[in-house]
C-alpha positions in Angstrom: 23.3 21.1 41.6 22.0 18.4 44.0 18.5 19.7 43.5 18.8 19.5 39.7 20.1 15.9 39.8 17.4 14.9 42.3 14.6 16.4 40.0 16.2 14.7 37.0 16.3 11.3 38.8 12.6 11.7 39.9 11.6 12.5 36.3 13.4 9.4 34.9 11.9 7.2 37.6 8.4 8.5 36.9 8.8 8.1 33.1 10.1 4.5 33.2 7.7 3.4 35.9 4.8 4.8 33.8 6.0 2.8 30.8 6.4 -0.3 32.9 2.8 0.1 34.1 1.6 -0.1 30.5 3.4 -3.3 29.8 5.6 -4.7 32.6 6.9 -7.5 30.4 8.9 -5.2 28.1 12.7 -5.3 28.3 14.7 -2.0 28.2 15.5 -2.5 24.5 11.8 -3.3 23.7 10.7 -0.3 25.7 12.9 2.1 23.7 11.6 0.5 20.5 8.1 1.1 21.7 8.8 4.7 22.6 10.4 5.4 19.2 7.6 3.7 17.2 5.6 6.1 15.0 1.9 6.1 15.7 -0.2 4.2 13.1 -1.5 6.6 10.5 -5.3 6.7 10.1 -6.4 5.0 6.9 -7.8 7.6 4.4 -9.6 7.1 1.2 -8.2 8.3 -2.2 -9.3 11.9 -2.7 -11.2 12.6 -5.8 -12.1 16.3 -6.3 -15.8 17.0 -6.5 -16.9 17.2 -10.1 -13.6 15.7 -11.3 -13.8 14.5 -14.9 -10.9 12.1 -15.9 -9.0 13.4 -19.0 -9.5 11.8 -22.3 -6.9 9.5 -23.7 -4.9 6.4 -22.5 -1.6 6.9 -20.7 0.2 3.6 -21.4 0.4 1.1 -24.3 -0.3 -2.5 -23.2 2.8 -4.7 -23.0 3.1 -8.5 -22.9 5.4 -10.2 -20.5 6.8 -13.5 -21.9 9.2 -14.2 -19.0 7.3 -17.3 -18.0 6.6 -20.2 -20.4 3.0 -20.4 -21.7 1.2 -23.6 -20.6 -0.8 -25.0 -23.6 -3.8 -27.1 -22.6 -4.9 -29.3 -25.5 -8.6 -29.8 -24.7 -9.3 -32.3 -27.5 -6.4 -34.5 -26.3 -7.3 -34.0 -22.7 -10.9 -35.2 -23.3 -9.5 -38.4 -24.9 -7.2 -38.9 -21.9 -9.9 -40.2 -19.6 -8.9 -41.4 -16.1 -11.1 -42.8 -13.4 -10.9 -40.6 -10.3 -12.4 -40.4 -6.9 -12.2 -37.8 -4.2 -9.8 -39.8 -2.0 -7.3 -39.4 -4.9 -7.2 -35.6 -4.0 -7.9 -35.3 -0.3 -8.4 -37.1 3.0 -11.4 -35.1 4.3 -14.4 -33.1 3.2 -15.1 -30.0 5.2 -18.5 -28.2 5.3 -19.2 -24.6 6.3 -22.8 -23.7 6.7 -23.1 -19.9 6.1 -26.5 -19.4 7.8 -29.6 -17.5 7.0 -28.9 -14.5 4.8 -32.5 -13.2 4.4 -32.7 -14.1 0.7 -31.9 -17.0 -1.4 -28.7 -17.0 -3.5 -25.0 -17.8 -3.3 -22.3 -15.2 -2.8 -18.5 -15.1 -3.2 -16.6 -14.5 0.1 -13.9 -11.8 -0.1 -11.1 -12.1 2.5 -10.7 -9.2 5.0 -8.8 -9.2 8.3 -10.4 -11.7 10.6 -13.2 -12.8 8.2 -14.9 -12.1 4.9 -17.3 -9.8 3.2 -19.8 -11.1 0.7 -22.2 -9.4 -1.8 -25.7 -10.8 -1.9 -29.0 -9.9 -3.5 -30.1 -8.0 -0.4 -26.8 -6.4 0.6 -23.1 -6.8 1.6 -22.7 -9.2 4.5 -19.9 -9.7 7.1 -18.8 -13.3 7.6 -16.7 -14.7 10.4 -13.5 -16.6 9.8 -15.5 -19.9 9.5 -17.8 -18.3 6.9 -20.7 -18.1 9.4 -23.0 -15.0 8.7 -22.4 -12.3 11.2 -24.4 -9.2 10.1 -25.3 -7.1 7.1 -22.9 -4.2 6.5 -24.6 -2.5 3.5 -28.3 -3.0 2.8 -30.3 -2.8 -0.4 -34.0 -2.0 -0.8 -35.4 -5.1 -2.5 -38.9 -5.9 -3.7 -39.9 -9.2 -5.3 -42.8 -9.8 -7.6 -44.0 -12.5 -10.0 -45.1 -16.1 -9.5 -43.8 -19.7 -9.3 -42.5 -19.7 -12.8 -41.3 -16.1 -13.0 -39.7 -13.9 -10.4 -38.7 -10.3 -10.8 -36.3 -8.7 -8.3 -36.2 -4.9 -8.2 -33.4 -3.0 -6.5 -33.2 0.8 -6.9 -29.5 0.7 -6.1 -27.0 -2.1 -5.5 -23.3 -3.0 -5.7 -22.5 -5.0 -8.9 -18.7 -5.4 -8.3 -16.6 -5.4 -5.1 -13.1 -6.0 -3.8 -11.1 -5.2 -0.7 -8.0 -3.0 -0.9 -5.7 -4.5 1.8 -3.2 -1.6 1.8 -5.7 1.1 2.5 -8.4 -1.0 4.2 -11.3 0.1 2.0 -13.9 -1.6 -0.2 -13.8 -0.5 -3.8 -17.2 -1.0 -5.6 -19.2 -0.4 -8.7 -22.7 1.0 -7.8 -25.7 0.6 -10.0 -28.2 3.4 -9.4 -31.8 4.2 -10.4 -30.9 7.3 -12.4 -30.4 6.8 -16.1 -28.2 8.2 -18.9 -29.4 9.6 -22.2 -29.8 6.1 -23.6 -32.1 5.1 -20.8 -29.5 2.8 -19.2 -29.0 2.8 -15.5 -25.9 4.7 -14.4 -23.0 2.8 -12.8 -20.5 4.6 -10.5 -17.2 3.7 -9.0 -16.9 4.4 -5.2 -15.0 3.6 -2.1 -15.9 3.1 1.6 -13.6 2.4 4.5 -14.0 -1.0 6.0 -13.6 0.3 9.6 -16.4 2.8 8.9 -18.7 -0.1 8.0 -17.6 -2.2 11.0 -18.1 0.6 13.5 -21.5 1.7 12.2 -24.3 0.9 14.7 -26.6 -0.4 11.9 -26.4 -1.5 8.3 -25.4 1.4 5.9 -28.1 2.1 3.3 -26.6 1.6 -0.2 -28.2 4.9 -1.3 -25.8 6.7 1.1 -22.6 5.4 -0.5 -20.5 7.7 -2.5 -20.8 8.0 -6.3 -17.3 9.2 -7.2 -16.9 8.5 -10.9 -19.3 7.4 -13.7 -18.1 4.0 -14.9 -20.2 3.6 -18.0 -21.5 0.2 -18.9 -19.3 -1.8 -16.6 -19.9 -5.1 -14.8 -17.2 -5.8 -12.2 -14.2 -4.1 -10.6 -10.9 -5.8 -9.8 -7.6 -4.8 -8.2 -4.4 -4.3 -10.2 -1.1 -2.9 -9.1 -1.3 0.9 -9.2 -5.1 1.1 -9.7 -8.0 -1.1 -10.7 -9.6 -2.7 -13.7 -13.2 -2.6 -15.0 -14.9 -5.4 -16.9 -17.5 -4.3 -19.5 -20.6 -5.9 -20.9 -19.7 -7.5 -24.3 -16.4 -5.8 -24.2 -13.5 -6.8 -26.4 -10.8 -5.8 -23.9 -9.9 -4.7 -20.4 -9.5 -1.1 -19.2 -7.3 -0.2 -16.2 -7.4 3.1 -14.2 -5.5 4.9 -11.4 -7.3 5.6 -8.2 -8.6 9.0 -9.5 -10.2 7.3 -12.5 -7.7 8.4 -15.2 -7.5 5.7 -17.9 -4.1 4.0 -17.7 -4.3 1.3 -20.3 -6.5 -0.7 -22.7 -5.6 -4.3 -23.3 -7.2 -6.2 -26.2 -6.1 -9.9 -26.3 -5.5 -11.2 -29.8 -7.3 -10.0 -32.9 -11.0 -10.0 -31.9 -13.6 -8.6 -34.2 -15.4 -5.5 -32.8 -18.3 -6.0 -35.1 -21.8 -6.9 -34.0 -24.0 -9.4 -35.7 -27.4 -8.5 -37.1 -30.5 -9.7 -35.2 -30.7 -11.2 -31.8 -27.5 -11.1 -29.7 -26.6 -14.3 -27.7 -24.2 -14.4 -24.7 -23.0 -18.0 -25.2 -19.7 -17.6 -23.3 -18.7 -15.3 -20.5 -15.2 -13.8 -19.9 -13.2 -15.1 -17.0 -11.9 -12.8 -14.2 -10.4 -14.3 -11.1 -7.8 -13.4 -8.4 -5.0 -15.9 -7.6 -1.9 -15.2 -5.6 -2.9 -11.5 -5.4 -3.0 -11.1 -9.2 -6.0 -10.6 -11.5 -6.3 -13.3 -14.2 -8.3 -12.5 -17.3 -9.6 -14.4 -20.3 -11.8 -12.6 -22.8 -14.8 -14.6 -24.0 -14.3 -16.4 -27.3 -10.5 -16.3 -27.0 -8.1 -19.0 -25.8 -5.6 -17.3 -23.5 -5.6 -16.6 -19.7 -3.5 -13.5 -18.8 -2.0 -12.5 -15.5 -2.4 -8.7 -15.0 1.0 -7.8 -13.5 0.3 -4.1 -13.3 -1.9 -1.6 -15.0 -0.2 -2.0 -18.4 1.6 -5.4 -18.3 -0.1 -8.6 -19.2 1.5 -12.1 -19.0 0.0 -15.0 -20.9 0.0 -18.1 -18.7 -2.5 -20.6 -20.1 -3.6 -21.3 -23.6 -6.9 -23.2 -23.6 -6.6 -24.8 -27.1 -10.0 -25.9 -28.4 -8.7 -26.7 -31.9 -11.3 -26.7 -34.5 -14.0 -26.6 -31.8 -13.1 -22.9 -31.0 -16.0 -20.6 -31.8 -15.5 -17.2 -33.4 -16.8 -14.2 -31.4 -19.3 -13.1 -34.1 -20.7 -16.7 -34.4 -20.9 -17.0 -30.6 -23.0 -13.8 -30.4 -25.2 -14.7 -33.4 -28.3 -16.5 -32.0 -28.9 -18.2 -35.4 -25.5 -19.9 -35.5 -25.5 -23.5 -34.3 -22.9 -24.3 -31.6 -23.7 -28.0 -31.6 -20.2 -28.8 -32.8 -18.4 -26.2 -30.8 -16.8 -26.1 -27.4 -17.2 -23.2 -24.9 -15.3 -22.4 -21.7 -17.9 -22.7 -18.9 -15.6 -22.1 -15.9 -12.0 -21.9 -14.7 -10.9 -22.4 -11.1 -7.2 -22.2 -10.3 -5.8 -23.5 -7.0 -2.3 -24.1 -5.6 -2.2 -27.6 -7.0 -4.5 -27.7 -10.0 -6.5 -26.0 -12.7 -10.1 -27.1 -12.9 -11.8 -26.6 -16.3 -15.4 -27.1 -17.3 -16.2 -27.1 -21.0 -19.6 -27.3 -22.7 -20.4 -28.6 -26.1 -23.2 -26.4 -27.4 -24.7 -23.4 -25.6 -25.9 -23.9 -22.0 -29.4 -22.7 -21.5 -32.7 -24.3 -20.0 -33.8 -25.5 -23.4 -30.5 -27.3 -24.3 -30.4 -28.8 -20.8 -33.9 -30.1 -21.2 -33.3 -31.6 -24.6 -29.9 -33.0 -23.7 -28.2 -31.1 -26.5 -25.6 -29.4 -24.2 -22.9 -31.6 -22.8 -20.7 -30.8 -19.8 -17.1 -31.9 -19.7 -14.6 -31.6 -16.8 -10.9 -31.5 -17.1 -8.1 -31.2 -14.5 -4.6 -29.9 -15.1 -2.1 -31.1 -12.5 0.5 -28.3 -12.1 3.2 -30.4 -10.6 3.0 -33.2 -13.2 2.0 -30.9 -16.1 -0.7 -33.4 -16.9 -4.2 -32.7 -18.4 -6.9 -35.4 -18.2 -10.7 -35.7 -18.1 -13.2 -37.9 -16.3 -17.0 -38.0 -16.8 -20.1 -39.9 -16.3 -21.2 -40.6 -19.9 -24.8 -41.3 -18.8 -25.3 -37.9 -17.2 -23.5 -35.3 -19.2 -26.5 -33.0 -19.7 -26.4 -31.7 -16.0 -23.7 -29.5 -14.6 -23.2 -31.8 -11.6 -23.4 -35.0 -13.5 -19.6 -35.4 -14.0 -18.3 -34.2 -10.7 -15.6 -36.2 -8.8 -17.3 -39.1 -7.0 -17.2 -38.6 -3.2 -15.9 -41.8 -1.6 -14.7 -40.0 1.6 -18.1 -39.4 3.3 -20.5 -40.6 0.6 -21.7 -37.0 0.2 -22.2 -35.0 -2.9 -19.8 -35.4 -5.9 -17.3 -32.6 -5.8 -16.3 -29.9 -8.3 -15.0 -26.5 -7.2 -16.7 -23.4 -8.5 -14.4 -21.0 -6.7 -11.0 -20.7 -5.0 -10.5 -19.1 -1.6 -7.0 -18.8 -0.2 -5.6 -21.0 -2.9 -8.0 -23.9 -2.0 -10.9 -25.3 -4.0 -14.5 -24.7 -2.8 -17.9 -25.7 -4.0 -21.1 -23.8 -3.0 -24.5 -25.5 -2.8 -28.0 -24.4 -1.7 -31.4 -26.0 -1.5 -32.3 -25.1 -5.1 -29.1 -26.5 -6.6 -29.3 -29.7 -4.5 -32.6 -30.4 -6.2 -31.5 -29.3 -9.6 -28.1 -30.9 -9.9 -28.6 -34.0 -7.6 -32.3 -34.8 -8.0 -31.9 -38.5 -7.0 -30.1 -37.9 -3.7 -32.4 -38.3 -0.7 -32.1 -36.0 2.3 -31.2 -38.8 4.8 -28.4 -39.8 2.5 -26.7 -36.4 2.8 -24.1 -35.4 5.4 -25.5 -33.7 8.4 -24.3 -30.2 7.3 -26.4 -30.5 4.1 -29.6 -31.7 5.8 -32.5 -29.4 6.4 -31.1 -26.5 4.4 -33.4 -23.4 4.5 -34.3 -21.4 1.4 -32.0 -18.6 2.4 -28.9 -20.7 3.3 -26.0 -22.1 1.4 -23.0 -24.3 2.3 -19.4 -24.0 1.2 -17.6 -27.3 0.7 -13.9 -27.9 0.5 -11.4 -30.7 0.7 -8.3 -31.2 2.7 
């Protein structure tokens, strides 16, 4: 009996001393919790059987949730409610993040991941540090450029057109444009997934041609997360489709009564649909309609903002018809929602190089203050024909006038590169710019925010 007790005591002494060696600061209670904790499960991608074809049909009928009052934004009244503003009315400091050389010109949209960001660019998907500084390329595209000073053609046999990060399963969900074509001669687009850890641990950039092509997505543009699956945006679509992770169609949501007809002759894309993520939810506004919806899950849609253009609202068919004049119509040119405000940019007439050159298009900016429930506008009447002409005057560091074109973490951000500096702010001299904006290379851009 003494021998048994002695052996038991030695076993316990060895066991607890081994645990103490791993972390000597743990108490007895913490040690027992640590021993009973289940090991973290390895993240695995959704399994889609090879050759799987999603069944025909739609599983759920779209439902609207009216539990939150709809905010009506009277744009005509807001444009008349002009208020002089300056950047110090909104913040105390301007912060600049220089992204670094990305190998090609362009501006991307950082997507938050643990410890940093990923960002899709013309030449591949980049990893950014927590301060937005370029780290390395995770996925590379084969890019060839041809043309001259007045015309540039970029050819990419395969590239990612849409991308988001699935936080729960730690994978990137993407739409992949390929070189192979369908029977109509259009390039095929596929939905696929890749584990973030797989990309981070790879010794070199992963070739986009080696990514999985799991499901044919048809003529889609972007991919967005929704509870229980994902959503796909379509080119010239009249609604939004949602899917489960296997690709089965869950729901089709069509806002309002939108004509599905197509005009005869040349088609014009005068207004784009809006898709943005805020507070973890996809927000969606179909082009040529007036309502922004929160996508609560794969089949529930909550109207939150009504962008009321009054008699200046353009019908979808007229907007698509190149022969129809938009000189007396308003178009939604951009929506950015932050924790405090909704930033709206409206154009009068269609924005294109010829209307900018002639001065026919006018850019208007409006701000909706969420706390005060107040909509107002401000503008430089002498420079309405340039997108940056009516930005908020910067009296904090005498830098560029500010207007956000994106939201990251609930905060407003503006992106600028060398080309846009010259295009939007042609009269600003280099030595007048803040240090972070001086000497920008062709392949760099800067993210600007306010605090």
